C-alpha positions, -999 to 999 in steps of 0.1 A, spaced: 775 -17 351 740 -3 356 731 3 393 695 9 404 674 8 436 640 -9 437 618 11 460 598 -11 483 568 13 484 565 12 446 567 -26 446 539 -28 472 519 -3 451 522 -25 420 512 -56 439 481 -39 452 471 -27 417 475 -63 404 453 -76 432 427 -50 426 424 -59 389 416 -95 399 392 -84 427 354 -90 421 326 -68 435 310 -76 468 280 -100 466 266 -85 498 277 -55 519 305 -64 543 299 -60 580 324 -31 583 337 -4 560 370 -16 545 384 20 549 373 32 584 359 0 599 325 16 606 296 -10 609 277 -9 576 245 -27 587 236 -39 552 242 -7 533 266 0 504 277 35 513 297 41 545 279 68 566 313 79 582 339 82 554 315 82 524 331 51 508 309 37 479 314 0 479 313 -18 445 280 -38 444 272 -61 415 248 -35 402 274 -8 403 300 -30 387 276 -37 358 269 0 353 306 9 355 314 -17 328 289 -1 305 303 35 306 336 49 295 367 46 316 370 73 344 401 83 364 392 59 392 379 29 372 411 8 373 425 20 406 418 6 441 404 27 469 429 52 483 446 57 449 442 83 422 463 98 395 473 134 389 482 146 353 509 173 357 506 192 324 536 215 330 561 187 336 544 161 314 541 136 344 515 112 356 517 109 394 501 80 412 490 89 447 484 67 476 465 87 503 457 59 527 490 43 534 518 67 523 501 100 515 527 109 488 537 101 452 542 64 450 547 60 413 557 85 385 557 83 347 574 110 327 559 112 292 580 141 279 609 117 274 589 98 248 598 106 212 574 131 196 556 139 228 554 177 235 526 185 259 507 156 275 474 172 285 454 142 297 466 108 309 440 82 317 449 50 337 436 19 318 437 -17 327 469 -38 326 489 -7 337 484 10 303 479 48 300 459 66 273 477 99 266 463 130 249 491 153 236 476 187 230 506 204 214 516 175 190 479 168 183 482 131 191 464 104 211 483 72 219 483 43 244 514 31 261 524 6 288 540 13 322 574 13 305 565 39 280 563 15 250 536 26 226 510 -1 219 484 20 199 481 54 184 457 74 162 469 70 127 463 104 113 488 99 85 466 72 69 433 88 79 433 126 73 397 129 87 412 120 121 436 150 122 432 168 155 437 203 167 446 208 204 429 177 217 424 178 255 409 145 265 404 108 254 386 79 270 375 44 262 344 22 265 335 -14 256 309 -23 231 287 -53 235 309 -74 212 340 -68 233 356 -42 210 364 -8 224 357 27 212 379 57 218 362 90 225 383 121 218 376 158 226 390 176 195 388 210 212 404 231 185 380 217 158 350 220 181 340 184 179 338 150 197 350 119 178 344 82 185 370 60 168 369 22 163 400 0 166 403 0 128 406 38 129 371 46 116 349 74 129 318 57 142 302 87 158 308 125 158 292 155 173 299 190 161 313 201 128 351 202 122 365 238 125 330 253 128 319 267 162 284 276 171 256 275 197 230 253 180 223 218 192 245 203 165 275 226 170 300 230 198 323 257 210 356 247 227 344 214 243 364 202 273 350 168 284 331 138 272 317 107 289 298 77 276 274 70 304 260 37 317 226 50 304 240 47 269 242 84 262 271 108 255 277 136 281 295 166 265 308 196 284 305 224 259 326 251 277 323 279 251 285 277 252 283 275 290 264 242 288 265 204 292 247 184 265 234 148 268 232 130 234 211 99 229 201 82 196 215 111 175 197 139 193 201 162 223 183 144 250 190 169 279 206 203 283 223 216 315 228 253 310 208 285 314 185 274 342 216 263 362 234 296 353 265 277 342 296 297 334 325 280 317 318 244 328 349 223 323 339 188 333 307 167 338 303 131 350 272 109 352 273 92 386 261 56 391 230 68 410 218 88 380 229 122 393 253 145 373 284 161 387 295 194 370 326 215 376 314 250 369 347 270 367 332 304 361 314 303 395 341 283 413 316 256 423 307 220 420 271 211 412 253 179 417 222 177 395 194 151 401 180 128 375 151 153 372 175 180 361 172 201 393 203 210 414 205 190 446 238 202 460 262 231 454 298 234 468 316 268 462 353 262 466 364 299 461 349 333 465 366 368 469 383 371 502 392 334 506 426 318 502 439 327 467 454 292 464 420 278 458 411 301 430 411 277 400 399 297 371 403 268 347 405 233 363 418 209 337 408 177 354 381 166 378 383 132 396 355 119 417 370 95 443 355 64 458 347 83 490 326 108 470 352 136 474 362 155 443 397 163 432 403 194 410 436 198 391 449 227 371 483 234 356 498 244 390 479 228 419 456 201 431 430 201 459 405 176 472 370 188 482 347 170 506 314 175 489 293 160 517 308 184 543 315 212 519 351 218 529 386 215 514 405 184 527 440 190 514 459 210 488 493 210 471 513 227 444 521 202 417 558 211 416 561 200 452 548 165 445 577 143 433 598 112 439 631 128 447 665 111 452 684 129 480 720 116 486 721 133 520 694 110 534 709 77 523 720 49 544 756 40 536 748 7 518 726 25 492 735 52 466 700 66 465 669 69 487 634 83 480 624 115 497 590 110 513 589 145 529 568 160 501 532 151 507 499 169 509 492 199 530 463 195 553 443 227 548 447 253 575 436 289 570 469 308 560 477 343 566 475 364 534 512 370 529 518 332 527 495 328 497 515 325 465 500 314 432 512 318 396 479 335 386 481 359 416 516 369 404 505 374 368 476 396 379 499 419 399 517 429 367 505 465 358 505 456 321 480 428 326 457 448 350 420 442 342 427 415 315 399 390 310 401 355 324 407 338 290 438 360 286 454 346 318 444 311 307 463 315 275 492 334 292 498 304 316 501 281 286 531 300 272 551 301 304 581 278 308 591 264 342 628 263 351 646 250 382 679 265 394 703 253 421 720 275 447 748 296 432 735 295 396 730 328 378 696 335 363 704 368 346 737 384 337 743 421 336 748 435 301 730 407 283 699 417 262 667 409 282 639 393 262 619 377 291 602 383 324 604 359 353 581 348 382 597 333 413 574 304 425 597 291 452 632 297 466 651 330 467 673 351 444 698 379 452 705 410 431 742 417 430 756 452 435 776 465 406 808 474 425 815 446 450 793 419 437 776 416 471 738 411 474 720 444 474 685 429 476 668 395 480 638 383 460 615 357 475 587 334 463 559 356 449 583 382 434 588 389 397 617 404 379 628 413 344 596 433 336 613 454 310 622 423 291 586 420 278 583 458 271 613 463 249 647 446 246 675 463 264 706 452 283 701 438 318 711 463 345 719 437 372 731 402 377 708 378 396 721 348 415 701 320 432 707 318 470 681 291 476 670 264 451 644 281 430 615 273 406 610 301 381 584 306 354 597 324 323 576 346 300 594 352 266 587 384 248 583 368 214 556 345 227 538 373 244 540 393 212 521 366 194 495 364 222 490 402 222 480 401 186 446 389 199 445 415 227 452 450 210 441 469 242 469 453 262 494 458 234 485 495 232 491 498 270 525 481 265 534 506 238 525 534 262 548 519 289 576 516 263 573 553 255 575 562 292 605 540 297 622 557 268 617 590 287 633 574 318 662 561 298 669 596 284 667 611 319 693 587 331 718 601 307 708 638 312 739 660 320 741 681 351 725 715 353 728 743 377 691 746 387 687 709 395 687 713 433 659 739 432 638 716 410 645 687 435 631 708 464 600 717 444 595 681 433 596 667 469 572 694 481 547 686 453 549 649 459 543 652 497 515 677 492 498 654 467 502 624 490 489 643 520 458 655 500 451 618 491 456 608 527 429 633 539 405 622 512 410 584 521 400 563 550 425 572 577 452 546 581 466 538 616 500 550 626 527 524 620 559 512 634 584 512 605 610 485 602 637 483 574 664 464 592 696 456 573 731 445 580 749 478 579 726 506 567 708 528 591 671 532 583 655 567 582 634 581 610 599 592 600 575 617 616 538 611 622 526 623 588 552 603 569 543 572 589 506 576 579 516 582 543 535 549 543 507 530 560 482 544 535 504 533 506 509 498 520 471 494 525 467 502 488 491 476 477 520 499 469 556 490 476 572 511 503 609 513 496 640 529 511 666 535 484 702 538 497 725 551 469 762 556 469 774 583 445 808 581 428 835 600 446 844 617 414 809 633 412 814 671 411 779 685 411 762 662 436 731 683 439 725 681 402 731 643 402 706 638 431 681 659 412 684 637 382 678 606 404 647 623 418 633 629 384 638 592 374 620 582 406 593 607 398 584 585 368 581 554 391 561 566 420 557 592 448 587 605 468 580 608 506 614 617 520 651 623 512 683 622 532 699 646 533 669 670 532 661 690 500 674 721 518 707 705 527 710 692 491 703 727 478 732 740 499 755 711 487 756 697 523 759 661 513 784 634 509 783 603 487 754 585 505 718 596 496 686 579 507 651 583 491 618 569 504 595 559 475 559 547 472 555 528 439 535 501 421 566 489 404 586 459 417 617 467 437 639 449 412 628 474 384 635 504 406 670 490 414 677 484 377 668 520 368 690 535 396 720 513 388 719 525 352 723 562 362 758 576 355 779 583 386 759 559 408 782 533 422 758 512 443 722 508 452 705 489 480 667 487 481 651 481 515 614 472 515 598 491 545 576 468 565 548 485 584 534 471 616 502 482 633 
């Protein structure tokens, strides 16, 4: 028989939503604010919490415009469209402060990438599916009640639609507004599937008044006009009676605006993504307020290059949502209220937390993080990880926007293997949360641990070759995968990056050949010369740079003894760390059957020479030259490459039995 648990919090939520739908506007201002109990003294806006109460005038204006994210939700609630997971999350911030209702649209037949999900009356949702080019309406159980009939009406065919909304005509019939982004147009469709209004020409982009370029948002205002966010042209257009009535653009210095909303007081709220700001423009067209939510040097988590959704709440705060995160901004006080990654917001069933009489219980531990200034090492974002990849250095913002869209999110449990040694690699991976261990070839023990913010499998997007290591999850992990075949298609539009990739591939071929180079008698002498050249070059760079402070070096491990460094070596490591390089100690174990150890160590040094700058070896080059070495060798390397790539290259060298990579942590 079917067993289920009815969550009390969800039942209370639905009851509150039903009561709100039956609630009428206040006839006169209440004596106290319903949210914070501050005396209102006859005014409609709370001076303490900013709550805008629904007056008869505001209710009338709201009924005349198109549906907004908050229209059919009571105070304290708002919805978050999670594009990556295809979920609509209903949030209650006043009572529970966590996800109180969740709908998963990816399970619906034919649904591929729900991009926008608008809460309607009667618990219905208007869904815009960007990948399948569909717009449909469904109830809370996922049953479809309406859809755009593109089979019968070819003129309604869409290309990458990103938003849909509704408004009521005087006669009671509704109109559906659709942002057909790929065709550079806005459509208005009647219930009988007829186009009743259109702006822009299908598949024709341009900058004139009658053309659009990658529009992102549309609103039918209470002033009986259409407000269009024309992102590609860096402007917002207001259309009334078939002509452009007002332009928001050059004089505001807009750069990639992604959303605009006409407020009930006649002001216009604009999300200007290119400048990381929110603008409030008065009815006279002049800016009245500006809130910058990110600038260089601030917390990288708040760097939303391309917000997908903007929600203005009942307390005048603004919520911005992109593919990975959500944050609420207090516009009045110009500060960020809270922040969360979307993958951390969920209704999770955890058996370990259940009372004995129930098989399941909801986990309420995942909520919103009240903003506190973090230390830089704790800041982990997908975009920050992408921008650390050398191949993508200096790429334009629109490249990263498209790159994020082709990533696939996977979740792994402890003990699962992400990569297997010997299998052909055709992907790169980005570790968003959790940890992964790289297993040594010989004993299968962990030789290195990867943590949130690390990436691995870099060579998989350069050229296909067998994986050199096995990776196993040691703490439940969320991982983004970038497939080479999808990157290949994207790089067709970015030839400069593709040429850089070809150059890296050629360099990697040289390294691959070096790994198989046979021993030679003069190898040790070349090693001594190579180390001397590297240290001289690094010291020259050190003298020409801003002096770095001496450091305390820590590379603690379970059994390996870290190297000791002199004052010059410490300064070199500190300088490398300050420039964002990885400081690594590489502990190698040579095969006992290795006859010419000096030649083999020289080969290793030449491989490392292609990856970065060698600072130190143990034994010393002189001792290696005299064959005074056993099977254990240590190198200290400064490199821009991830530790996982260095470990893979060393494991692939003949007569190397084991590699342990220890990141060197520098302390002032």
